[in-house]
Residue, then its C-alpha position, 0 to 999 in steps of 0.5 A: m210800802e208805797k208810802w215809804h218814799l215820802y214817809s221814811k222817818f219813823e220813831r218807835g215804829i210809827s211814821v212821823g214824816g220824811s220827804i213829805e215835809y219838803v213837799w208841804l214846804f214847797g207847796l206852802i211857798g207856791g201858795f204864798v206866790l199864788l196869793l201874791a199874784s191874786i193880790n196883785f190882780m186885785n190892786l190892778s183891777t181896783a186901780q182901773s176903777a175910774k175907767r170902769a166907773k162909767e161902764v158900771g153906771i151905764r149898765k145899772t141905768m140900763g137895768s143891770l142888777r148888782g148881782q149881775l155885775v158881780g157875776q161879770f167881774f167874777t167871770e172876767s177873773l176866772l177867764v184870766v186865771l183859766l188863760a194863765f193855767g193854760l199857758a202854765l201847763i204848756v210851759s210845764l210840758l215844754c220844760l219837763p224833758w229839760v228838767n228831767e235831764i238835769a234832775g236825772r228823774q222821769m217826772t210826768i204830768p198825769i194828764a190822763n188822770p181825772w184826779f189831776w183835772m179835778v184838783c186843777v179845776s178846784f185851784i182855778g175856781l178858788t184862785g178866780l174867786v179870791a182874785g176877783s172878790y174885792p174888785a167885783f164887790y167894790l166896782s159893783s157898788f158905784q152909784p150910777v147917778k154920781v158916775l154919770k154926773g161926773s161927780f164920782r170920786v174915790g174916797r179915802l176909805a175906798a183906798l184903805p183896802r188897797k193899802v192893806l193888800v199892798v202891805v200884805q203883799f210886801t210882807i209876804s214878799v219880804t218874808l220869802i226873800i229873807g227865808t231864801l237868803g237864810v236857807h242859802q247862807q245855811v247851805a253855804y255854811a254847811k258846804n264850807r265849814p271846817v270839818g276838822y281834817n284835811r280832805n285832800g288825799l283822803v281814801m275811804v276803804q270799807m272794812v267788810t271782813p274781820g281780816i281787814h281790821a287785823h291788818f289796819d296798819a298795813i292798809r294805812e302804810q300802803g295808803c300813805t305811800v300810794 
């Protein structure tokens, strides 16, 4: 019975879905938005490669290994994601009473639930690894000799992954925009479509007893004269 709220659709006595489909839909949209933010972080990090090239060259000259540089860039990415999570949690706690008042619900954030924090930590780690993967391996591949001599130049092949990420980013954005417009038009059509009768002065009477069915003409005449 505890699953009836989300799994309320049955076919031949077997649960085949329900409101859980909307949960998965909004979760999928949230995942795409998170992927857009990760791609945007990658592009911004790699766009600043010329500024950080000297830093990488000096660190490699001083004896830093590529693995250490990769770890540094991953750590920076995780710190940014952790800061964003903290701000998002604070904003959610501040806006939750207002959302409950509008929606007429009593939703809460399960801060005391350890599963909540386990899922949050998993999302933080996964997002940090995805967002920092390309910048970490790309920036750590600079050759210190060329960087310190000033002969370092970003080649055409180096810019190709960034172009691919930009194309993917805009593809997801356009898809979400088209989907939003399509849903909006469908909802507007459902609200404004002709229903085949005049809604003005419409009265609904529940016929719960057999006597009402026997005197339907009287109810109709009284309804028309009121």
